[in-house]
C-alpha positions as CSV (number, residue, x, y, z in Angstrom):
1,M,0.0,0.0,0.0
2,S,1.4,3.4,-1.0
3,A,0.4,7.0,-1.4
4,E,-0.5,8.2,-4.8
5,T,2.7,8.9,-6.8
6,S,4.2,8.3,-10.3
7,V,7.8,8.5,-9.3
8,P,10.0,5.8,-7.6
9,R,10.0,5.9,-3.8
10,P,13.2,7.8,-2.8
11,R,15.8,6.8,-0.3
12,E,17.5,9.3,1.9
13,S,20.3,8.5,4.3
14,G,19.8,4.8,4.0
15,V,16.1,5.0,5.2
16,D,13.3,3.5,3.2
17,I,10.1,5.4,4.0
18,S,8.0,2.4,2.8
19,D,9.5,0.2,5.5
20,S,6.7,-1.3,7.7
21,G,8.7,-0.8,10.9
22,L,9.2,2.8,10.1
23,F,5.5,3.2,9.4
24,Q,4.6,1.5,12.6
25,G,6.9,3.8,14.5
26,L,5.3,6.9,13.0
27,M,1.9,5.6,13.8
28,S,2.7,5.1,17.5
29,E,4.7,8.3,18.0
30,A,2.5,10.7,16.1
31,T,0.5,13.5,17.8
32,F,-2.2,13.0,15.3
33,A,-4.9,10.2,15.3
34,F,-4.5,7.9,12.3
35,A,-6.8,5.2,10.9
36,F,-7.0,3.4,7.5
37,F,-10.1,1.9,6.0
38,D,-10.5,-0.4,3.1
39,P,-12.8,0.7,0.3
40,S,-15.7,-1.2,1.9
41,G,-15.2,0.8,5.1
42,H,-13.6,-1.8,7.4
43,F,-10.7,-0.7,9.8
44,Q,-7.3,-1.8,8.5
45,R,-5.1,0.0,10.8
46,A,-5.3,2.6,13.7
47,N,-2.8,4.1,16.0
48,Q,-3.1,4.1,19.8
49,L,-4.0,7.8,19.9
50,F,-7.0,7.2,17.6
51,G,-8.1,4.4,20.0
52,E,-7.9,6.7,22.9
53,V,-10.0,9.3,21.1
54,V,-12.8,6.9,20.2
55,G,-12.5,5.0,23.5
56,V,-11.7,1.6,21.9
57,P,-8.3,-0.1,21.9
58,A,-6.6,0.1,18.4
59,E,-6.2,-3.7,18.1
60,R,-9.9,-4.3,18.6
61,L,-10.7,-2.0,15.7
62,I,-8.9,-4.0,13.0
63,G,-11.4,-5.6,10.5
64,Q,-14.4,-4.1,12.2
65,M,-16.9,-1.8,10.6
66,P,-17.3,1.6,12.5
67,G,-20.9,0.8,13.3
68,D,-19.8,-2.3,15.2
69,V,-17.5,-0.5,17.7
70,L,-18.2,3.2,17.6
71,A,-20.9,5.5,18.8
72,A,-23.7,6.3,16.3
73,D,-22.7,9.9,15.7
74,L,-19.1,9.1,15.1
75,T,-20.0,6.1,12.9
76,A,-22.2,8.3,10.7
77,L,-19.4,10.8,10.3
78,I,-16.7,8.2,9.5
79,E,-18.8,6.0,7.2
80,G,-20.2,8.9,5.3
81,S,-16.8,10.5,4.8
82,V,-15.2,7.1,3.8
83,R,-18.0,6.4,1.3
84,A,-17.7,9.9,-0.1
85,V,-13.9,9.5,-0.7
86,A,-14.3,6.0,-2.2
87,D,-17.0,7.2,-4.5
88,G,-15.4,10.4,-5.6
89,N,-11.7,9.9,-5.1
90,D,-11.5,13.4,-3.5
91,P,-10.4,14.2,0.0
92,V,-13.0,15.2,2.6
93,T,-11.7,17.7,5.2
94,D,-12.9,19.5,8.3
95,G,-15.1,16.9,9.7
96,R,-15.7,18.0,13.3
97,V,-16.3,15.7,16.2
98,R,-16.6,16.3,20.0
99,V,-15.3,13.5,22.2
100,R,-15.8,13.1,25.9
101,L,-12.9,11.3,27.5
102,S,-13.0,8.8,30.4
103,D,-12.1,11.5,32.9
104,G,-15.2,13.6,31.8
105,E,-13.2,16.1,29.8
106,T,-14.6,17.1,26.4
107,R,-12.2,17.5,23.5
108,H,-12.8,18.8,20.0
109,W,-11.2,17.0,16.9
110,S,-10.9,17.9,13.3
111,L,-11.0,14.9,11.0
112,S,-9.7,14.7,7.4
113,F,-10.2,11.8,5.0
114,A,-8.0,11.2,1.9
115,P,-7.8,8.4,-0.8
116,V,-4.7,6.1,-0.9
117,H,-3.9,4.7,-4.4
118,D,-1.3,2.1,-5.5
119,D,1.0,2.6,-8.4
120,D,-1.8,1.7,-10.8
121,Q,-4.0,4.4,-9.4
122,V,-6.3,1.8,-7.9
123,L,-7.9,2.9,-4.6
124,R,-6.5,0.7,-1.9
125,A,-7.6,2.5,1.2
126,V,-9.0,5.7,2.8
127,A,-6.8,7.4,5.3
128,L,-8.2,9.3,8.3
129,V,-6.1,12.0,10.1
130,G,-7.5,13.6,13.3
131,V,-6.1,16.7,14.9
132,D,-7.0,17.9,18.4
133,V,-8.4,21.4,17.9
134,T,-9.7,21.9,21.4
135,E,-7.5,24.9,22.3
136,G,-8.2,26.6,18.9
137,R,-11.9,25.9,19.3
138,Q,-11.8,27.4,22.8
139,V,-10.1,30.5,21.4
140,E,-12.7,30.8,18.7
141,E,-15.5,30.3,21.2
142,D,-14.0,32.9,23.5
143,L,-13.7,35.3,20.6
144,R,-17.2,34.7,19.5
145,R,-18.6,35.2,23.0
146,S,-16.5,38.4,23.4
147,E,-17.9,39.7,20.1
148,E,-21.4,38.8,21.2
149,R,-21.0,40.6,24.5
150,Y,-19.5,43.6,22.8
151,R,-22.4,43.7,20.3
152,S,-25.0,43.3,23.1
153,L,-23.3,46.0,25.1
154,V,-23.3,48.4,22.2
155,E,-26.9,47.7,21.4
156,A,-27.9,48.0,25.0
157,Q,-26.3,51.4,25.2
158,S,-27.7,52.6,21.9
159,Q,-24.2,53.3,20.6
160,L,-23.5,53.9,17.0
161,V,-20.1,52.5,16.1
162,W,-18.0,53.7,13.1
163,I,-14.5,53.1,11.8
164,T,-12.2,55.3,9.9
165,S,-8.7,55.1,8.4
166,P,-5.7,56.6,10.2
167,T,-6.4,59.8,8.4
168,G,-10.0,60.0,9.5
169,A,-11.5,58.8,6.2
170,V,-14.5,56.5,6.4
171,I,-13.5,53.0,5.3
172,E,-16.4,50.8,6.5
173,D,-20.2,51.0,6.4
174,A,-22.0,51.9,9.7
175,P,-25.6,50.7,9.2
176,Q,-26.8,51.8,12.6
177,W,-25.4,55.3,12.0
178,R,-27.0,55.6,8.6
179,A,-30.3,54.2,10.0
180,I,-30.4,57.2,12.4
181,T,-29.1,59.9,10.1
182,G,-30.8,58.7,6.9
183,Q,-27.5,58.9,5.0
184,G,-27.1,56.7,2.0
185,L,-24.1,54.4,1.7
186,E,-22.4,56.4,-1.0
187,E,-23.0,59.7,0.9
188,Y,-21.6,58.2,4.1
189,L,-18.5,56.7,2.5
190,A,-17.9,60.0,0.6
191,H,-18.5,62.5,3.3
192,G,-18.5,60.6,6.6
193,W,-20.2,61.2,9.9
194,L,-19.4,64.9,10.0
195,E,-21.9,65.5,7.2
196,A,-24.7,64.8,9.7
197,V,-23.5,67.2,12.4
198,H,-25.5,70.3,13.1
199,P,-24.1,73.3,11.1
200,D,-23.6,75.3,14.3
201,D,-21.6,72.5,15.9
202,R,-19.7,71.3,12.9
203,A,-16.7,73.7,12.7
204,H,-15.7,73.2,16.4
205,T,-16.3,69.4,16.1
206,E,-14.2,69.1,13.0
207,E,-11.4,71.2,14.6
208,A,-11.4,68.9,17.7
209,W,-11.4,65.8,15.5
210,R,-8.5,67.0,13.5
211,D,-6.6,67.8,16.7
212,A,-7.2,64.3,17.9
213,L,-6.0,62.8,14.6
214,R,-2.8,64.8,14.8
215,G,-2.1,64.1,18.4
216,R,-3.3,60.4,18.3
217,T,-5.3,61.1,21.4
218,M,-8.8,60.1,22.4
219,F,-11.5,62.1,20.8
220,E,-14.4,63.1,23.1
221,W,-17.0,65.6,22.1
222,N,-20.7,66.6,22.2
223,Y,-22.7,67.7,19.2
224,R,-26.2,67.6,17.6
225,V,-26.8,65.1,14.8
226,R,-29.4,65.5,12.1
227,T,-31.8,62.5,12.2
228,R,-33.8,60.8,9.4
229,A,-36.9,62.8,10.6
230,S,-35.0,66.1,10.0
231,G,-34.8,66.8,13.7
232,Y,-31.7,67.0,15.7
233,R,-30.6,64.9,18.7
234,H,-27.7,65.3,21.1
235,F,-24.9,62.8,20.9
236,E,-21.7,62.2,22.8
237,V,-18.8,60.6,20.9
238,R,-15.7,58.8,22.0
239,A,-13.2,57.6,19.4
240,V,-9.8,55.9,20.1
241,P,-6.9,55.2,17.8
242,I,-5.9,51.5,17.3
243,I,-2.2,51.4,17.4
244,R,0.0,48.5,16.3
245,H,3.8,48.6,16.3
246,G,3.7,52.3,17.0
247,R,1.4,53.2,14.1
248,V,-2.3,54.0,14.0
249,V,-4.0,51.4,11.8
250,E,-7.6,52.7,12.3
251,W,-9.9,54.7,14.5
252,V,-12.9,53.2,16.2
253,G,-15.6,55.6,17.4
254,A,-18.9,55.1,19.3
255,N,-21.7,57.7,19.4
256,T,-24.2,57.6,22.3
257,D,-27.6,59.3,22.1
258,V,-27.8,61.5,25.2
259,T,-30.9,63.5,24.2
260,P,-33.1,62.2,27.0
261,Q,-30.3,63.1,29.6
262,R,-29.8,66.5,28.0
263,E,-33.6,67.2,27.9
264,A,-33.8,66.1,31.6
265,E,-30.9,68.4,32.5
266,E,-32.5,71.3,30.6
267,M,-35.8,70.6,32.4
268,R,-34.0,70.5,35.7
269,G,-32.3,73.7,34.8
270,R,-35.6,75.4,33.9
271,L,-37.2,74.1,37.1
272,T,-34.2,75.3,39.1
273,D,-34.4,78.7,37.5
274,Q,-38.1,79.0,38.1
275,L,-37.7,78.0,41.8
276,G,-34.7,80.3,42.1
277,A,-36.7,83.1,40.5
278,A,-39.7,82.4,42.8
279,A,-37.4,82.4,45.9
280,L,-35.7,85.6,44.7
281,R,-39.1,87.3,44.2
282,T,-40.2,86.2,47.6
283,A,-37.0,87.5,49.2
284,R,-37.3,90.8,47.3
285,L,-40.9,91.2,48.4
286,Q,-40.0,90.4,52.0
287,G,-37.1,92.9,51.8
288,A,-39.4,95.6,50.3
289,T,-42.0,94.9,53.0
290,A,-39.4,95.2,55.8
291,M,-38.1,98.5,54.3
292,L,-41.6,99.9,53.9
293,A,-42.4,99.0,57.5
294,E,-39.5,101.2,58.6
295,A,-40.6,104.1,56.5
296,L,-42.7,106.6,58.4
297,T,-43.1,109.5,56.1
298,V,-44.4,109.6,52.5
299,E,-41.0,110.8,51.4
300,Q,-39.4,107.8,53.0
301,V,-41.9,105.4,51.4
302,V,-41.3,107.0,48.0
303,Q,-37.5,106.5,48.4
304,V,-38.1,102.8,49.3
305,I,-40.3,102.4,46.2
306,I,-37.6,103.9,44.0
307,D,-34.9,101.7,45.5
308,V,-37.1,98.6,45.0
309,G,-37.8,99.5,41.4
310,R,-34.1,99.9,40.7
311,T,-32.9,96.8,42.6
312,A,-35.7,94.3,42.4
313,L,-37.2,95.2,39.0
314,A,-34.1,96.7,37.3
315,A,-36.4,99.6,36.3
316,D,-34.8,102.7,34.8
317,R,-37.4,105.1,36.2
318,S,-39.8,104.9,39.1
319,S,-42.6,107.3,39.9
320,V,-45.2,107.6,42.7
321,A,-48.3,109.7,42.3
322,L,-51.0,110.2,45.0
323,L,-54.6,110.8,44.2
324,D,-56.2,114.2,45.0
325,P,-59.9,113.2,44.8
326,D,-61.1,116.8,45.2
327,R,-59.2,117.9,42.1
328,A,-59.6,114.5,40.2
329,A,-55.9,114.5,39.6
330,L,-52.7,112.7,40.5
331,K,-50.0,114.6,42.3
332,L,-46.6,113.5,41.4
333,I,-44.4,113.0,44.4
334,N,-41.2,112.5,42.4
335,S,-41.7,114.1,39.0
336,G,-38.1,113.3,38.0
337,G,-39.1,109.7,37.4
338,F,-42.0,110.7,35.2
339,P,-40.9,112.2,31.9
340,D,-44.2,111.9,30.0
341,V,-46.3,114.6,31.6
342,L,-48.9,115.5,28.9
343,P,-48.8,118.9,27.3
344,G,-51.0,121.4,29.1
345,A,-51.0,119.7,32.5
346,P,-49.2,121.2,35.5
347,S,-45.7,120.1,36.0
348,D,-46.5,118.1,39.1
349,D,-50.2,117.2,38.5
350,L,-51.7,114.7,36.1
351,P,-55.5,115.0,35.5
352,L,-57.4,111.7,35.5
353,T,-58.9,112.7,32.2
354,H,-55.6,112.3,30.4
355,S,-54.5,108.9,29.2
356,S,-51.2,107.6,30.7
357,V,-49.9,104.6,32.5
358,L,-50.6,106.1,35.9
359,T,-54.2,107.3,35.1
360,M,-55.0,104.0,33.4
361,A,-53.9,102.1,36.6
362,V,-56.0,104.4,38.9
363,N,-59.1,104.5,36.7
364,S,-59.2,100.8,36.0
365,R,-58.1,99.7,39.5
366,R,-55.9,97.1,37.7
367,P,-52.2,96.8,36.8
368,V,-51.1,98.0,33.4
369,F,-48.4,96.0,31.7
370,A,-47.0,97.4,28.4
371,E,-44.1,95.2,27.2
372,S,-43.4,97.3,24.1
373,P,-44.2,100.7,22.6
374,E,-46.8,98.9,20.3
375,S,-48.5,97.5,23.4
376,L,-48.6,100.9,25.2
377,R,-49.9,102.6,22.0
378,A,-52.8,100.2,21.8
379,Q,-53.7,100.5,25.4
380,L,-53.6,104.3,25.5
381,I,-55.7,104.5,22.3
382,D,-58.3,102.2,23.9
383,A,-58.3,104.5,27.0
384,G,-59.2,107.4,24.8
385,G,-55.8,109.0,24.3
386,E,-55.1,111.2,21.4
387,E,-53.0,109.5,18.7
388,D,-50.8,112.5,17.9
389,V,-50.0,113.0,21.5
390,I,-49.2,109.3,22.0
391,E,-47.0,109.2,18.9
392,G,-45.2,112.4,20.0
393,F,-44.4,110.8,23.4
394,L,-43.2,107.5,21.9
395,N,-41.1,109.1,19.3
396,H,-39.2,111.3,21.8
397,S,-39.0,108.9,24.8
398,D,-36.3,106.4,25.3
399,E,-38.6,104.2,27.3
400,R,-39.7,100.9,25.7
401,A,-41.7,99.1,28.4
402,W,-44.0,100.2,31.3
403,V,-45.7,99.0,34.4
404,G,-48.5,100.8,36.1
405,L,-49.7,99.6,39.5
406,P,-52.7,101.1,41.4
407,L,-52.3,101.8,45.1
408,L,-55.5,100.4,46.6
409,A,-56.5,100.4,50.3
410,A,-59.8,98.6,51.0
411,G,-60.7,99.1,47.4
412,R,-60.1,102.8,47.6
413,A,-57.5,104.3,45.2
414,L,-54.7,106.2,46.9
415,G,-52.5,106.7,43.8
416,A,-50.4,104.7,41.5
417,L,-46.8,103.5,40.9
418,R,-45.1,103.7,37.5
419,F,-42.0,101.7,36.5
420,S,-40.4,102.2,33.1
421,F,-37.6,100.4,31.2
422,T,-35.4,101.6,28.3
423,R,-35.7,98.2,26.7
424,P,-38.6,95.8,25.9
425,Q,-39.5,93.9,29.0
426,K,-41.3,90.5,29.2
427,I,-43.7,90.5,32.1
428,S,-44.4,86.8,33.1
429,Q,-47.5,85.7,35.1
430,E,-45.2,85.2,38.1
431,D,-43.8,88.7,37.7
432,G,-47.4,90.1,37.6
433,V,-48.3,88.3,40.9
434,F,-45.1,89.8,42.5
435,L,-45.9,93.3,41.2
436,E,-49.4,93.2,42.5
437,A,-48.2,92.0,45.9
438,L,-45.6,94.8,45.9
439,A,-48.3,97.4,45.1
440,G,-50.4,96.1,48.0
441,Q,-47.5,96.6,50.4
442,C,-46.8,100.0,49.0
443,A,-50.4,101.0,49.3
444,L,-50.4,100.0,53.0
445,A,-47.1,101.9,53.6
446,V,-48.5,105.1,51.8
447,E,-51.7,105.0,53.8
448,R,-49.8,104.5,57.0
449,A,-47.3,107.3,56.2
450,T,-50.0,109.7,55.2
451,L,-51.8,109.1,58.5
452,F,-48.5,109.4,60.4
453,E,-47.6,112.7,58.9
454,R,-51.1,114.2,59.6
455,E,-51.1,113.0,63.2
456,H,-47.5,113.8,63.8
457,R,-48.1,117.4,62.6
458,T,-51.0,117.6,65.1
459,A,-48.8,116.1,67.9
460,E,-45.9,118.5,67.2
461,T,-48.3,121.4,67.2
462,L,-49.7,120.3,70.6
463,Q,-46.3,119.9,72.1
464,R,-45.0,123.2,70.9
465,S,-48.1,124.9,72.1
466,L,-47.2,123.9,75.6
467,L,-43.8,125.6,75.3
468,P,-43.2,129.3,75.4
469,D,-43.6,131.1,72.0
470,R,-40.4,133.1,72.7
471,L,-37.9,133.8,75.4
472,P,-37.9,137.1,77.3
473,V,-35.5,139.9,76.2
474,V,-33.6,141.0,79.2
475,R,-30.8,143.6,79.3
476,G,-27.6,142.0,80.5
477,L,-28.6,138.5,79.5
478,V,-28.8,136.6,76.2
479,L,-31.2,133.6,76.2
480,A,-31.3,130.9,73.6
481,Q,-33.1,127.5,73.2
482,R,-33.2,124.5,71.0
483,F,-35.9,121.8,70.9
484,R,-35.6,118.7,68.7
485,S,-38.4,116.1,68.9
486,G,-37.0,112.6,69.0
487,S,-40.3,110.7,68.7
488,R,-40.5,108.6,65.6
489,H,-44.2,108.2,66.3
490,V,-47.1,110.5,66.6
491,Q,-46.9,110.7,70.4
492,V,-45.8,113.9,72.1
493,G,-43.0,114.0,74.6
494,G,-42.6,115.4,78.1
495,D,-39.5,117.7,77.7
496,W,-40.0,121.4,78.3
497,Y,-38.1,124.6,78.9
498,D,-39.2,128.0,80.2
499,A,-37.7,131.4,81.1
500,F,-39.4,134.4,82.6
501,V,-38.6,137.6,84.6
502,L,-39.4,137.6,88.3
503,Q,-40.8,140.6,90.2
504,D,-37.3,141.7,91.4
505,G,-35.9,141.7,87.9
506,R,-34.0,138.5,88.1
507,V,-34.6,135.8,85.5
508,A,-35.9,132.3,86.2
509,A,-34.8,129.5,83.8
510,V,-35.9,125.9,83.9
511,V,-35.5,122.7,81.8
512,G,-37.6,119.7,82.8
513,D,-38.4,116.2,81.6
514,V,-41.6,114.2,82.3
515,M,-40.7,110.6,81.5
516,G,-42.9,108.9,79.0
517,K,-44.8,109.8,75.8
518,G,-48.3,110.7,74.8
519,V,-51.0,112.9,76.0
520,K,-50.5,111.8,79.6
521,A,-46.9,113.0,79.6
522,A,-47.8,116.2,77.9
523,A,-50.6,116.9,80.4
524,G,-48.2,116.3,83.3
525,M,-45.7,118.6,81.7
526,G,-48.3,121.3,81.4
527,R,-49.4,121.0,85.0
528,I,-45.8,121.1,86.4
529,R,-44.9,124.0,84.1
530,N,-47.8,126.1,85.2
531,A,-47.4,125.3,88.9
532,M,-43.7,126.1,88.8
533,R,-44.4,129.6,87.3
534,A,-47.0,130.3,90.0
535,L,-44.6,129.2,92.8
536,A,-41.7,131.1,91.3
537,L,-43.6,134.3,91.0
538,T,-44.7,134.2,94.7
539,N,-41.6,132.6,96.3
540,P,-38.7,132.5,93.8
541,P,-35.9,130.8,95.7
542,P,-35.2,127.5,93.9
543,A,-35.4,125.3,97.0
544,A,-38.7,126.8,97.9
545,V,-40.0,126.3,94.4
546,L,-39.0,122.6,94.3
547,T,-40.5,122.0,97.7
548,G,-43.8,123.5,96.5
549,L,-43.6,121.3,93.4
550,D,-43.2,118.2,95.5
551,R,-46.5,119.0,97.2
552,V,-48.2,119.7,93.9
553,F,-46.8,116.5,92.4
554,E,-48.0,114.4,95.3
555,A,-51.5,115.9,94.9
556,T,-51.9,115.7,91.1
557,E,-49.5,113.1,89.7
558,E,-49.4,109.3,89.9
559,E,-46.7,107.7,92.0
560,E,-45.0,105.9,89.0
561,Q,-44.7,109.2,87.1
562,V,-41.0,110.4,87.1
563,T,-40.3,114.1,86.5
564,T,-36.9,115.8,86.7
565,L,-35.9,119.4,86.3
566,A,-33.0,121.9,86.7
567,Y,-34.2,125.4,87.9
568,M,-32.0,128.4,88.4
569,V,-32.5,132.1,89.2
570,V,-29.8,134.5,87.8
571,E,-29.1,138.2,88.2
572,P,-28.7,140.0,84.8
573,S,-25.4,141.7,84.1
574,T,-23.6,140.1,87.1
575,G,-24.6,136.5,86.5
576,E,-24.9,135.8,90.2
577,G,-27.5,133.1,90.8
578,T,-28.8,130.1,92.7
579,L,-29.6,126.6,91.4
580,A,-31.6,123.6,92.5
581,L,-31.8,120.1,90.9
582,A,-34.5,117.5,91.1
583,G,-32.8,114.4,89.7
584,H,-31.7,116.2,86.6
585,P,-28.3,116.2,84.8
586,P,-25.9,119.0,86.0
587,P,-25.8,122.3,84.1
588,L,-22.7,123.0,82.0
589,L,-20.7,126.3,82.3
590,V,-18.7,127.3,79.3
591,S,-15.9,129.9,79.6
592,P,-15.1,132.5,77.0
593,Q,-12.1,130.4,76.1
594,G,-14.3,127.3,75.5
595,A,-13.4,125.5,78.8
596,P,-16.3,123.3,80.0
597,L,-17.2,122.9,83.7
598,L,-20.0,120.6,84.9
599,C,-21.8,121.8,88.0
600,D,-21.0,119.6,91.0
601,A,-24.2,120.4,92.9
602,E,-26.1,117.6,94.5
603,P,-28.4,116.2,91.9
604,G,-31.3,115.6,94.2
605,T,-34.3,113.4,93.6
606,P,-37.1,113.6,91.1
607,L,-40.2,115.5,92.0
608,G,-42.6,114.0,94.5
609,W,-40.0,112.2,96.5
610,A,-40.0,113.1,100.2
611,T,-36.6,114.9,100.6
612,S,-35.4,118.2,101.9
613,R,-34.7,120.4,98.9
614,R,-31.4,122.3,98.7
615,Q,-30.2,125.2,96.6
616,F,-26.6,126.1,95.6
617,R,-24.9,129.2,94.5
618,F,-24.4,129.1,90.7
619,C,-22.6,132.1,89.0
620,V,-22.4,132.8,85.3
621,P,-19.6,135.3,85.1
622,P,-19.5,137.8,82.3
623,G,-18.5,136.2,79.0
624,H,-19.6,132.8,80.2
625,T,-22.6,130.7,79.1
626,A,-24.6,128.3,81.3
627,V,-26.3,125.4,79.5
628,L,-29.3,123.5,80.9
629,Y,-30.3,120.4,79.0
630,S,-32.5,117.3,79.1
631,D,-31.0,113.8,79.2
632,G,-31.7,113.3,75.5
633,L,-28.7,115.4,74.7
634,V,-26.2,113.1,76.5
635,E,-27.9,109.7,76.9
636,N,-29.2,107.1,74.4
637,R,-29.3,103.4,73.9
638,K,-25.7,103.2,72.9
639,R,-24.2,105.8,75.3
640,G,-24.6,105.9,79.1
641,L,-25.0,109.1,81.1
642,D,-21.4,109.3,82.4
643,A,-20.0,108.7,78.9
644,G,-22.4,111.3,77.5
645,L,-21.3,113.9,80.0
646,A,-17.7,113.3,79.2
647,E,-18.4,113.5,75.5
648,L,-20.3,116.8,76.0
649,C,-17.3,118.4,77.7
650,S,-15.0,117.1,74.9
651,V,-17.3,118.6,72.2
652,V,-17.2,122.0,74.0
653,T,-13.4,122.1,73.7
654,E,-13.6,121.5,70.0
655,A,-16.0,124.5,69.4
656,P,-14.4,127.5,67.5
657,S,-14.1,130.8,69.4
658,E,-16.9,132.4,67.4
659,V,-19.2,129.6,68.3
660,V,-18.3,129.9,72.0
661,G,-19.1,133.6,72.0
662,S,-22.6,133.1,70.5
663,P,-25.2,131.1,72.6
664,H,-27.3,130.4,69.5
665,M,-24.4,129.0,67.6
666,L,-23.1,127.1,70.6
667,L,-26.4,125.3,71.0
668,D,-26.5,124.4,67.4
669,F,-23.0,123.1,67.6
670,L,-23.6,121.0,70.7
671,V,-26.8,119.4,69.4
672,D,-25.4,118.6,66.0
673,R,-22.2,117.1,67.4
674,M,-23.8,115.2,70.3
675,L,-26.4,113.5,68.0
676,A,-24.0,112.8,65.1
677,G,-23.6,109.0,64.7
678,Y,-26.5,108.1,67.0
679,E,-30.1,107.3,66.3
680,Q,-32.2,109.9,68.2
681,D,-34.7,108.1,70.4
682,D,-35.6,110.9,72.8
683,D,-36.5,114.6,72.8
684,V,-33.6,117.0,73.1
685,T,-34.2,120.3,75.0
686,V,-31.4,122.8,75.5
687,L,-31.5,126.3,77.1
688,A,-28.6,128.7,77.3
689,I,-28.1,131.7,79.6
690,H,-25.3,133.9,78.4
691,V,-23.9,136.9,80.3
692,P,-22.2,139.2,77.8
693,P,-18.7,140.4,78.8
694,A,-18.5,143.8,80.4
695,T,-17.7,146.8,78.2
696,K,-15.6,149.8,79.1
697,S,-18.7,152.0,79.3
698,D,-20.1,149.7,81.9
């Protein structure tokens, strides 16, 4: 038996390859499984490895048909292949068989069948060669699974994969990409993926792609892609270079559709902006409410409104107008913020018959929002405005948007607010709610401020009516007074001063303080002042007057009422005098050189306390000035009495000489300097007794 050949069998190195011993050795040592079959399909020979593969000793296979000794599936493969070779004289390759060994391991074999002819080309046998391909099969299986996992992962992530050459040119089709973008194969191969990128994103995307190609670095980018439906979706791309032996052989990129995430982020952003805007509007309204609560006068309220318009609304102009129902007109409180006063109207008045943002708001009792000149034109015409006047205003005004808000209190119109902008302004529904709430707070503040001013004027008139209209003019003395109300409310205070000439020509001077506010304090102040005058005119010595006042106080005033005063009697020209204190701060004596001296007389107790009253000599030499004052000058919430007295003396030393020589200028100087930097929370009453220096003629 020999393999098919037409040339003599060669000899090499004295070895005959047809030798049966040599053949037997090859059969036993080979790493391949060998078997030979006769043309009828019987086993002729098999090596031991083949026997191990099929699980039958090789010697038992000789002369047997495969079906007699082998499993059915292996029999079918062998007999079919042997028959095919015998019939066609052509080899049969790549027959695959899986074999389970005795230890339970499964191995994969590849079987090849070939004809064996003699010298006369007669088929003598069919040779079987088996190769163990388990490792290769495992590699293939691992590779297949890896590809399946990768494909599943890509599909699960909705990624669109594409491949380009090292230069970035498209070299393979990307069906998924084309299915999304609608690109044809020729278009995709010709122009690539960049053709589908949004025009606004393409230049930057292409530049970044070229940078990645040049640097051989990872390409990561975001852009919008045109879809088959002609819309655009957001994609993220990541492309990496495949490098072999230091050279880029191709680029592999994967696009991920991130439109849902981007839309969710945009939605979150919009919601965050809306919540932030709502919180900001709330904070601004709270801030405006707090500032309006602190404003007591109409002027202060208007200033708050102007500040809110500038800071909270970014308005370029803010105006406030109050209604004068008797004249059927709006009175402008700050005309500088209202440039469109109609021709023929007073500079600070706006008749309700004229059409404007303010009058529309008052007449309709509703907000007016004009987001553009066209919107204002239409609303003014509907309100009966004259077209030529409206056009004249719009042509000459730099304003492009307006807001008019009525000021309503219990349905009654008090006036209106006007905010204007030099650019078109979109007024959202939320902005409208904020503006109406702001107008409501402003209306309350205006109503409160108007009532305060009216009542405060009445209170001030009452308080000043209890004080002397003027001080007496006495030869040899100069008297001066200053009174500054410290009440931030409508209540009157209890401070008072008085000076009058006694029967003997001397001058009585007093500064007192009835603690508390309101009518009760003012009434007590009036009673004590009148009683003191009556007592001084009948028995002028200070100790006697205070003793008499104690009896009056016990008879007319309540026990919890506290009243203090400083009372002195002084001789004109010489300045000789006496002083008595009822729990009051000590008088201050100022020399012509500006040297301060606080009286060290016993302060005594407030009126009504059962004590023996004492009086002291108190001289005001020529050129000197005695200053009586209430505790409001030296004491407040941040400064105690001792600190205030020390500061008062320090202020006196800083007074210029011309101020020291004039009692009127001295009082202005002391009040201004002592109140500077402090919030005044009490009345300040100051009375000066100045003895002019003696002249040569005297």
